[in-house]
C-alpha positions as MATLAB code, in Angstrom:
seq = 'MEGLRATIKKAAPQAIEKISYNMPAFMLEGMLVYYAAYDKHIGFYPTPSGIEAFKKELAGYKGAKGSVQFPIDKPLPLELIAQIVKFRVEENLDKAREKK';
ca = [
       1.615   -4.645  -11.830;
      -0.045   -7.937  -11.529;
       2.478   -9.379   -8.714;
       1.625   -5.888   -6.710;
      -2.225   -6.522   -7.097;
      -1.919  -10.276   -6.433;
       0.276   -9.099   -3.000;
      -2.028   -6.771   -1.624;
      -5.020   -9.177   -2.698;
      -3.163  -12.089   -0.538;
      -2.161   -9.693    2.507;
      -5.953   -8.085    2.755;
      -8.087  -11.105    1.057;
     -11.126   -9.476    2.251;
     -10.313   -5.909    0.737;
     -12.956   -4.079   -1.962;
     -10.648   -3.104   -5.391;
     -11.541    0.042   -6.787;
     -10.434    2.957   -8.547;
     -10.148    6.123   -7.202;
      -8.000    9.281   -7.839;
      -7.691    7.548  -10.901;
      -5.441    4.877   -9.704;
      -6.270    1.144   -8.775;
      -6.941    1.012   -4.661;
      -7.972   -1.210   -1.936;
     -10.777   -0.770    0.405;
     -11.420   -2.101    3.867;
     -13.362    0.061    6.400;
     -11.742    3.243    4.545;
      -8.719    3.163    2.191;
      -6.266    0.970    2.525;
      -3.766    1.541   -0.521;
      -3.497    3.061   -3.714;
      -0.811    1.634   -6.536;
       0.229    3.330   -9.919;
       2.434    2.536  -12.590;
       4.729    5.435  -14.205;
       7.466    5.190  -16.806;
      10.514    5.001  -14.383;
       8.700    3.681  -11.006;
       5.852    2.230   -9.447;
       3.869    4.517   -6.824;
       2.579    3.032   -3.699;
       0.483    4.945   -1.471;
       0.073    3.158    1.857;
      -1.092    6.872    3.535;
       1.127    8.781    5.618;
       0.982    5.904    8.784;
       2.079    3.035    6.496;
       4.870    4.939    5.371;
       5.838    6.105    8.888;
       5.581    2.351   10.444;
       8.047    1.009    7.796;
      10.122    4.463    7.806;
      13.140    1.880    8.349;
      12.743   -0.775    5.954;
      11.615    1.977    3.142;
      14.594    4.417    3.418;
      16.309    3.124    0.646;
      13.301    4.388   -1.799;
      12.447    7.911   -2.869;
       8.996    8.928   -1.466;
       6.840   11.501    0.223;
       4.673   11.666    3.611;
       2.125    9.180    1.995;
       4.049    7.507   -0.624;
       6.832    5.510   -1.893;
       8.479    5.092   -5.110;
      10.118    1.527   -6.261;
      11.935    1.620   -9.235;
      10.819   -0.005  -12.534;
      13.971   -1.616  -13.234;
      14.370   -3.525   -9.778;
      12.218   -6.140   -8.335;
       9.603   -5.057   -5.869;
      10.064   -5.535   -2.287;
       6.551   -7.817   -2.286;
       7.374   -9.230    1.210;
       7.778   -5.982    2.510;
       4.887   -4.737    0.604;
       2.758   -7.502    2.244;
       3.579   -6.197    5.762;
       2.531   -2.944    5.272;
      -0.929   -4.162    3.632;
      -1.383   -6.505    6.685;
      -0.432   -2.766    8.763;
      -2.913   -0.798    7.436;
      -5.545   -3.667    7.334;
      -5.147   -3.903   11.543;
      -4.968   -0.468   11.610;
      -8.406    0.555   10.005;
     -10.186   -2.747   11.317;
      -8.796   -1.014   14.942;
     -10.675    2.490   13.965;
     -13.641    0.958   12.872;
     -13.821   -0.961   15.895;
     -13.246    2.690   18.201;
     -16.101    3.948   16.264;
     -18.548    1.328   17.338;
];
């Protein structure tokens, strides 16, 4: 979990950490990503747009519309996670610019 947190912080250094829905999360002009540890997987929640944008890269993992499950017994794909977080940062910043 610390490696995941560090990866997210590095990919979105300006983001603010918080707890939301009883999970650790990062915010920047709105919610970026959530994550949580479970018995058999790490849940990563980059919203539906984050999943859709990386659908091909995430195809080997269980998931749903806005989430992906990384098996606890395998290394986390930290580079992919960083790419997804950076995508979400740009998406949120673009939306914030459009509102102004």
